[in-house]
Steps between C-alpha positions, in 0.01 A plus 500: 500500500687764303434864595347732244764729342275805529449432869874463555569825310249685719656358818848605391377846398346548845781346705797672334413862594401390848840335544690810391291732717553280806874476429533877459307577818710250696813698412358828634375370835668605822721249676296361792816449704595871474347690798559834328327407174230737381161335468162644408269592784252233605141584419176342610172500314205344675322225309177671606594838348270449200226320695151607405225398739190345348194717509179395668266307273132546534342168584168585344154424627515163677123463505485534121784247464319250725174551310680439170652173628158390625341586164764294315445196722739544791826323564366173359479656154863614522603149609301349211675732254840396635413129458360540148702366204694779338548683828817696558800276548448274198634630172293288262172515690510134602532361848858443614625143478529308827854465633695200376604264776864404465618155612705496816875466444680234707532596864237775476254363754332286234340280764261770615141471389214742499180433695289237327804300386578725201865564433 
């Protein structure tokens, strides 16, 4: 597979300045073996410095929520909706295909059978 020329040009355009910047900064670094070398002061910034606590959510009227679920048909109606064709999880609105059973490769416990003699 031959790389796209545009893609290669973009990669080179990005990598070249990064190479020169890293090379230039390497020349200005202090020698780690020199105990008298001047280094910038160490700073610490807590990862929680910008933390914003979530506010309390109002849960609403639980009696009204229960009455609404009862009016709709209860949990059985929600389960029926989830089982209906076209429910969330299938893109085309049809039931998902059953999984395809692959034959056992040699040495993969092919002698095992399922209850009822099915393999």
